[in-house]
C-alpha angles and dihedrals in degrees: 000000000000098000090062088066093059116101089212088058093050091048090052090049090053091051090048091052090051094047091053090047092047106042092053086076098048121109117263094248090068091060092115090058092044091054094046093048092050091047094049097048090045092050090047093053099037096049092048090055093048096047089051090057090056096078093140092052110057098178093049090043090052091050095052087050090051093052090048090052090051090051090050088054087050093053086048092053090047088053088053092052092047089052092049091048086049092241093129134022126255091246092054090047093051093045094052093040089054090053091050091048091053091048091049094053092046092051091049088056096051114111 
């Protein structure tokens, strides 16, 4: 599949793996944030893949990429909240947000 060749796709998968490994240790009362974070990183990754498959439909392709970028922003906000709630360290927050920023920029540049 073509999307598997994209560096931004691989980075989003890395963040998704980290999310899954990390949220398993969060207290139950943050279940709403766990659900939101999982949905957002899934949406970012899946919409990127689907948009990349729409090579013959540029407007539809761009729309999927826009949804992916919106979901990346949502993941970033979830990480901000997780940091404020002391669920992740400032270092983890910044490392993952940098991966998200890079992915966002790469998606913006896709034709």
